[in-house]
C-alpha positions as CSV (number, residue, x, y, z in Angstrom):
1,M,102.4,127.9,119.6
2,M,100.8,128.8,116.7
3,T,101.9,132.8,117.9
4,E,105.1,131.6,118.1
5,I,105.2,130.0,114.8
6,A,103.5,133.5,113.3
7,A,105.7,135.4,114.9
8,M,108.9,133.7,113.4
9,S,107.4,133.7,110.1
10,S,107.0,137.5,109.9
11,Q,110.1,137.9,111.4
12,I,111.4,135.8,108.2
13,L,109.5,137.7,106.1
14,Q,110.7,141.1,107.8
15,Y,114.1,140.1,106.8
16,N,113.5,139.0,103.5
17,K,112.3,142.1,102.6
18,R,114.5,144.4,104.2
19,L,117.6,142.1,102.0
20,E,115.6,142.7,98.8
21,R,115.7,146.6,100.1
22,L,119.5,146.4,100.4
23,Y,120.3,144.3,97.6
24,S,118.2,147.1,95.2
25,N,119.7,149.8,96.7
26,K,123.0,148.0,96.1
27,M,122.6,147.2,92.2
28,L,122.0,150.8,91.9
29,Q,124.9,151.8,93.7
30,L,127.0,149.5,91.3
31,N,125.1,150.8,88.1
32,R,126.5,154.2,89.8
33,A,130.4,152.8,90.4
34,L,129.6,151.0,86.6
35,N,129.1,154.4,85.3
36,S,132.1,156.2,86.8
37,G,134.8,153.7,85.9
38,N,135.6,153.0,89.7
39,K,136.8,148.9,89.0
40,L,137.9,148.5,92.4
41,R,134.5,150.1,93.9
42,C,132.5,147.7,91.4
43,L,133.9,144.5,92.8
44,V,133.3,145.1,96.0
45,L,129.7,146.2,95.7
46,Q,129.5,143.0,93.3
47,A,131.0,140.7,96.1
48,E,128.3,142.6,98.6
49,A,125.3,142.0,96.2
50,D,126.2,138.4,96.0
51,A,126.4,137.8,99.4
52,I,122.8,139.4,99.6
53,C,121.3,137.3,97.0
54,Q,123.1,134.3,98.6
55,E,121.0,134.6,101.7
56,L,117.8,135.7,99.3
57,K,118.3,132.3,98.0
58,Q,119.2,130.5,101.4
59,I,115.8,132.0,103.0
60,A,113.7,130.8,99.5
61,M,115.1,127.3,100.1
62,A,113.9,127.1,103.5
63,K,110.4,127.6,102.7
């Protein structure tokens, strides 16, 4: 039982780290899009970043 809990905890931690990297990369993309003046791309990237951020918040609240 403890092994299963440790495995689930490890999976959640890995998922969280992947989301953090994805969010960081998305923000870099958004900054590049802002510099290029592409408003539609900025809106899409912002929506994606917001969705990732919400998922990270859900994980944090579940702890």
